[in-house]
Every structure is written in C-alpha cells, then in structure tokens.
C-alpha positions as CSV (number, residue, x, y, z in Angstrom):
1,M,48.6,-39.0,45.6
2,K,45.7,-37.5,44.6
3,R,44.9,-38.4,40.4
4,K,45.4,-36.0,38.0
5,R,42.3,-35.2,35.4
6,P,43.3,-36.0,31.5
7,L,43.3,-32.5,30.1
8,P,41.6,-31.4,27.3
9,P,42.4,-32.1,23.7
10,P,44.4,-29.0,22.3
11,R,43.1,-26.8,20.5
12,N,43.6,-26.2,16.4
13,P,44.3,-22.7,14.8
14,D,41.1,-22.0,14.2
15,G,39.8,-22.5,17.9
16,Y,38.3,-25.9,16.8
17,R,39.2,-28.8,19.8
18,S,40.2,-32.0,17.4
19,A,37.4,-34.6,18.0
20,P,39.2,-38.3,19.2
21,N,39.4,-40.5,16.4
22,G,38.9,-37.8,13.4
23,G,35.0,-37.6,13.9
24,M,33.3,-34.8,11.5
25,N,36.3,-32.5,11.5
26,G,38.6,-34.5,8.9
27,G,39.8,-38.0,10.3
28,M,42.5,-37.2,7.5
29,N,44.6,-35.0,10.1
30,N,47.2,-34.7,8.0
31,G,46.3,-36.0,4.1
32,G,43.4,-35.1,1.8
33,M,41.2,-32.6,4.3
34,N,43.9,-30.6,6.4
35,N,41.7,-31.3,9.2
36,G,38.8,-28.9,7.7
37,G,35.9,-31.3,7.2
38,M,33.1,-29.0,8.4
39,N,34.9,-26.5,9.8
40,G,36.3,-24.6,6.6
41,G,36.9,-27.1,4.1
42,M,40.3,-26.8,2.2
43,N,41.1,-23.3,3.7
44,G,43.1,-25.3,6.6
45,G,40.0,-25.1,8.6
46,S,39.6,-21.5,9.2
47,P,36.1,-20.4,8.0
48,S,36.9,-17.1,7.6
49,G,40.0,-16.9,5.4
50,V,40.6,-16.4,1.7
51,L,37.4,-19.2,0.6
52,G,34.8,-17.7,3.2
53,G,35.2,-14.2,1.6
54,M,34.6,-15.5,-1.7
55,N,32.1,-17.5,-0.4
56,W,30.1,-14.0,0.6
57,A,31.1,-12.4,-2.9
58,V,29.3,-15.6,-4.7
59,V,26.4,-15.3,-3.0
60,A,26.2,-11.2,-3.1
61,G,26.5,-11.6,-6.9
62,I,24.0,-14.6,-6.8
63,F,21.4,-12.1,-4.8
64,V,22.0,-9.4,-7.6
65,L,21.8,-11.1,-10.6
66,G,18.4,-12.7,-8.9
67,I,17.0,-8.6,-8.4
68,V,17.8,-7.5,-11.6
69,L,16.0,-11.0,-13.4
70,G,13.0,-10.6,-11.2
71,V,13.4,-6.8,-12.3
72,V,13.4,-7.6,-15.8
73,V,11.0,-10.5,-16.2
74,A,8.7,-8.2,-14.0
75,Y,9.0,-5.4,-16.4
76,N,8.2,-8.0,-19.7
77,S,4.9,-9.7,-18.2
78,N,3.8,-6.8,-17.6
79,F,4.7,-4.4,-20.4
80,S,4.7,-7.0,-23.4
81,G,1.5,-6.3,-25.2
82,D,-1.6,-4.5,-25.7
83,Q,-3.6,-7.1,-23.7
84,S,-2.4,-5.8,-20.2
85,V,-2.9,-2.1,-20.6
86,A,-6.2,-0.8,-21.2
87,T,-6.4,3.0,-22.8
88,E,-9.0,5.6,-22.8
89,A,-10.2,5.1,-26.3
90,Q,-10.5,1.0,-25.4
91,I,-12.5,1.6,-22.1
92,D,-14.5,4.5,-24.0
93,S,-15.7,2.3,-26.9
94,L,-16.8,-1.0,-24.1
95,A,-18.6,1.5,-22.1
96,P,-22.7,0.9,-22.1
97,N,-23.8,2.9,-24.6
98,P,-20.7,4.6,-25.5
99,E,-21.8,7.3,-27.4
100,L,-24.5,8.4,-24.8
101,C,-22.0,8.0,-22.0
102,A,-19.3,10.4,-23.9
103,Q,-22.3,12.8,-24.3
104,Y,-23.4,12.9,-21.2
105,G,-21.0,11.4,-18.5
106,A,-17.8,9.5,-18.7
107,S,-16.9,5.9,-19.1
108,A,-15.4,4.0,-16.2
109,I,-14.3,0.6,-15.2
110,V,-16.8,-0.7,-12.8
111,T,-15.0,-3.2,-10.1
112,D,-17.9,-5.3,-8.1
113,T,-16.6,-7.0,-4.5
114,R,-18.4,-8.3,-1.7
115,V,-17.3,-7.8,2.0
116,F,-17.9,-10.2,3.9
117,V,-17.2,-9.5,8.3
118,T,-17.4,-12.1,10.9
119,L,-17.6,-10.6,14.4
120,N,-16.5,-13.8,16.1
121,P,-13.4,-14.6,15.5
122,R,-12.6,-10.8,13.6
123,R,-11.9,-11.2,10.4
124,V,-12.3,-9.7,7.0
125,F,-12.7,-12.1,3.9
126,V,-13.3,-10.9,0.6
127,S,-14.6,-12.4,-2.8
128,Q,-12.9,-11.9,-6.0
129,P,-13.4,-8.4,-7.8
130,Q,-15.2,-9.1,-11.5
131,S,-14.5,-5.6,-13.7
132,S,-17.0,-4.4,-16.2
133,P,-17.0,-1.5,-18.6
134,G,-19.6,1.2,-16.6
135,C,-20.1,5.0,-17.0
136,V,-20.5,7.7,-14.4
137,M,-23.1,10.1,-15.5
138,R,-22.6,14.2,-14.7
139,T,-25.2,15.1,-12.1
140,S,-26.5,17.9,-14.3
141,N,-27.4,15.3,-17.2
142,W,-29.8,12.6,-14.7
143,S,-33.0,13.6,-16.1
144,V,-31.6,11.6,-19.4
145,L,-31.6,8.4,-17.2
146,E,-35.3,9.1,-16.4
147,Q,-36.4,9.6,-19.7
148,K,-34.8,5.4,-20.0
149,D,-36.8,4.7,-17.6
150,V,-34.3,3.3,-15.5
151,L,-34.7,6.0,-12.6
152,N,-37.6,7.6,-10.7
153,S,-37.8,11.0,-9.2
154,E,-38.0,9.0,-5.7
155,E,-34.5,7.8,-6.5
156,M,-32.9,10.9,-8.1
157,R,-34.2,12.4,-5.1
158,S,-32.7,10.2,-2.5
159,C,-28.9,10.6,-4.3
160,R,-29.0,14.5,-4.7
161,N,-29.6,15.0,-0.9
162,R,-26.6,12.8,-0.5
163,M,-24.5,15.3,-3.1
164,N,-23.8,12.0,-5.2
165,T,-24.0,11.1,-9.0
166,F,-25.2,8.1,-10.6
167,G,-23.1,4.9,-12.3
168,F,-25.0,2.2,-14.0
169,T,-23.7,-1.0,-16.3
170,G,-25.0,-2.7,-18.9
171,D,-27.6,-1.5,-22.0
172,L,-29.7,1.5,-20.7
173,N,-32.0,0.4,-23.6
174,T,-33.1,-2.4,-21.9
175,P,-34.2,-1.3,-18.2
176,K,-34.0,-5.3,-17.0
177,A,-30.7,-5.2,-17.9
178,A,-29.0,-1.7,-17.0
179,K,-27.7,-1.5,-13.2
180,V,-27.7,2.1,-12.1
181,D,-26.4,2.9,-8.8
182,C,-26.0,6.0,-6.5
183,I,-22.6,6.8,-6.2
184,Y,-20.1,9.3,-4.8
185,Q,-17.0,10.6,-5.6
186,N,-13.8,9.9,-3.7
187,D,-11.2,12.2,-3.6
188,G,-8.4,9.7,-2.7
189,G,-8.3,8.5,-6.2
190,G,-6.3,11.4,-7.2
191,R,-2.9,9.8,-5.4
192,F,-2.6,6.8,-7.6
C-alpha cells in the first residue's frame, strides 16, 4: 500500500499559512494577537484592512506635513534679513571707485572660480567661487581706463577687435591693486 504525503497546513483567511508551533505569525493562535503577528497586527492578520488604510493615511499626512514644514523653513531662511538679498544700491556703493563706475559703466558682482578638466579619467572639478564687487565699463569710456594707466593701447585694440568691453575689480587709483579683464556680454543672463 502506498503512503500518502502529508498535506500542508491550511491557509489562514489572509492567505498565509500558519507556521508550525506559532513561529513569527503569532504563537498565541487564539489569544492576544489573534494570529496576526507580523502579518497584520491586531487586524485579524489582514494587512489591507481598516488599519492598513489608516496607516497609509498617517504616512501620507506626515509626508504632506514634511513638505509644508520644508517650504516654511526654506522661505524663512532665504528672506529673513537684509544680509541675504543685495539691493542695487548696496552693490553700487560697494563697487570699486563708485562715482567713476556709476558715471562710465555699471556696478557688478564679480565671481571668480577655477575649472580643472582631467582627460584620463574625464572629469571636471570646480573650485569654490569667490565673489567681489566690480565694475563693467561702457565701450565708449575706455579712455578713462587708459588715463588711469591700467590699460595700454594694445590691450584696447585686442579687446575692441573681439567686440568686447572691460571690467575691473580693485581701486583704479592704485594700478597695482586694480585687475582689469577683457570681458564679453552673455545674453543668456536675461533668462534668470
């Protein structure tokens, strides 16, 4: 006579099999946890019952609350004082030679950064940017820079051939402190 294989344990109403000797699924089959254990807690073992929906509502509420708090903190930290937003008048007053800059050009915020490009492996590294006040001269007023002895005629000709202008940082009254560069206008700035 053939021996019959033993049948697997019956499934619970939630679709899970009961573990022998209780296991992780409760151990207290008809007392305390109602065979819920890791499969649903006190909800009769059903992970998608009323408490399952309530859990999703709590998680969604915490998520929305986190977004709202993040927006409030970010808004308050960006606009909490005059230190974080520079006005045009402040930039004008900090420009090197402010009267000369207002008369012959426009004050600017100059950002100096260095970019390192490696070829093997191909990567780009950027240094920490450093900001300083500066001035951009109108092309019709370059003679002022030549009078201050910070430019020579060769530099002016080279920059003019490329249809550029000059910008500077530092005091023009001390030529060694002034740093003058031939710069060009980037029209992409209007998209900011």
